[in-house]
C-alpha positions in Angstrom: 3.3 9.7 -4.5 1.8 6.5 -3.1 -1.8 6.0 -2.1 -2.8 6.7 1.5 -3.8 3.7 3.7 -5.3 2.9 7.0 -3.0 1.6 9.8 -3.8 0.2 13.2 -2.4 2.1 16.1 -2.9 2.4 19.9 -6.3 3.7 20.7 -5.8 6.9 22.6 -8.9 8.8 23.8 -6.7 11.5 25.4 -4.9 12.2 22.1 -8.3 12.0 20.3 -9.6 14.9 22.5 -6.6 17.1 21.5 -7.8 16.5 17.8 -11.3 17.3 18.8 -10.2 20.6 20.5 -8.3 21.4 17.4 -11.4 20.8 15.2 -13.4 23.1 17.5 -10.8 25.8 17.2 -10.8 25.6 13.4 -14.6 25.6 13.4 -14.7 28.7 15.7 -12.0 30.5 13.5 -14.3 29.9 10.5 -16.9 32.0 12.1 -14.6 35.0 11.8 -14.9 37.8 9.2 -12.8 36.1 6.6 -13.3 35.4 2.9 -15.5 32.5 1.9 -12.4 30.7 0.6 -10.5 31.1 3.9 -13.5 29.9 5.9 -13.9 26.9 3.5 -10.3 26.0 4.2 -10.8 26.2 8.0 -14.0 24.2 7.9 -12.2 21.4 5.9 -9.4 21.5 8.5 -11.9 21.2 11.2 -13.5 18.2 9.6 -10.1 16.5 9.1 -9.2 17.1 12.7 -12.6 15.7 13.9 -12.0 12.7 11.7 -8.5 12.3 13.3 -10.2 12.3 16.7 -12.5 9.5 15.8 -9.8 7.5 14.2 -7.3 8.0 17.2 -10.1 6.8 19.6 -10.7 3.8 17.4 -7.1 2.9 17.2 -6.6 3.8 13.5 -4.8 6.4 11.4 -4.6 7.3 7.8 -1.1 7.6 6.4 -0.2 10.6 4.2 -0.5 10.0 0.4 -2.8 10.4 -2.4 -6.4 10.4 -1.4 -5.6 10.7 2.3 -8.3 13.3 3.2 -11.1 11.4 1.5 -9.9 8.1 3.0 -9.7 9.8 6.5 -13.3 11.1 6.2 -14.6 7.7 5.0 -12.8 5.7 7.5 -13.9 8.0 10.4 -17.5 7.9 9.4 -17.4 4.1 9.1 -16.5 4.0 12.9 -19.8 5.8 13.8 -22.0 2.7 13.0 -24.9 4.8 11.7 -25.9 6.0 8.3 -23.4 8.7 7.3 -23.7 8.5 3.5 -25.3 11.9 3.2 -22.8 13.5 5.7 -19.9 11.9 3.6 -21.3 13.4 0.4 -21.5 16.9 1.9 -18.1 16.6 3.5 -16.6 15.4 0.3 -18.2 18.3 -1.7 -16.7 20.6 0.8 -13.3 19.0 0.4 -13.6 19.4 -3.4 -14.4 23.1 -3.0 -11.6 23.6 -0.6 -9.2 22.1 -3.2 -10.5 24.4 -5.9 -10.1 27.4 -3.6 -6.6 26.3 -2.4 -5.1 25.0 -5.7 -7.1 26.6 -8.5 -7.8 30.0 -7.0 -11.5 29.5 -7.5 -14.1 31.4 -5.6 -16.3 29.7 -3.0 -20.0 30.6 -2.8 -21.5 31.6 0.6 -24.0 28.8 0.2 -21.1 26.3 -0.2 -19.5 27.6 3.1 -22.9 27.2 4.8 -23.1 23.6 3.7 -19.6 23.0 4.8 -20.3 24.6 8.1 -23.4 22.4 8.7 -21.6 19.1 7.7 -18.6 20.0 9.8 -20.7 20.7 12.9 -22.5 17.5 12.4 -19.2 15.6 12.2 -17.7 17.4 15.3 -20.8 16.6 17.3 -20.5 12.9 16.1 -16.8 12.9 17.2 -17.9 14.4 20.6 -20.5 11.5 21.0 -18.0 8.9 19.8 -15.5 10.0 22.4 -18.1 9.9 25.2 -18.8 6.2 24.6 
């Protein structure tokens, strides 16, 4: 598999709103009475959708390939023009836990789900703000 890369595309704020709505649905679904592992997966999906919203509005997209989720998070956060290093660390930790739950059948602690929930909520709010500009 080849490495993911960033491509320029037509900036589409309307399409970006569709991604943002999807992120909000995943976030809401993660508040359901599900296992910690399922909530972890939904929160990661919400973070990826929020990242896609930011990227679409900025006229960028990340191709599929190795490292695409991390590249998507990094590139989206770069568009915000603020200090997002801590947020990236939290979202990347959430991404790693989601990988462990999905691919290694490992358990996810409730504290990890809460950290993912907080980071994802912060990213979704940043995406909302970015789309308002």
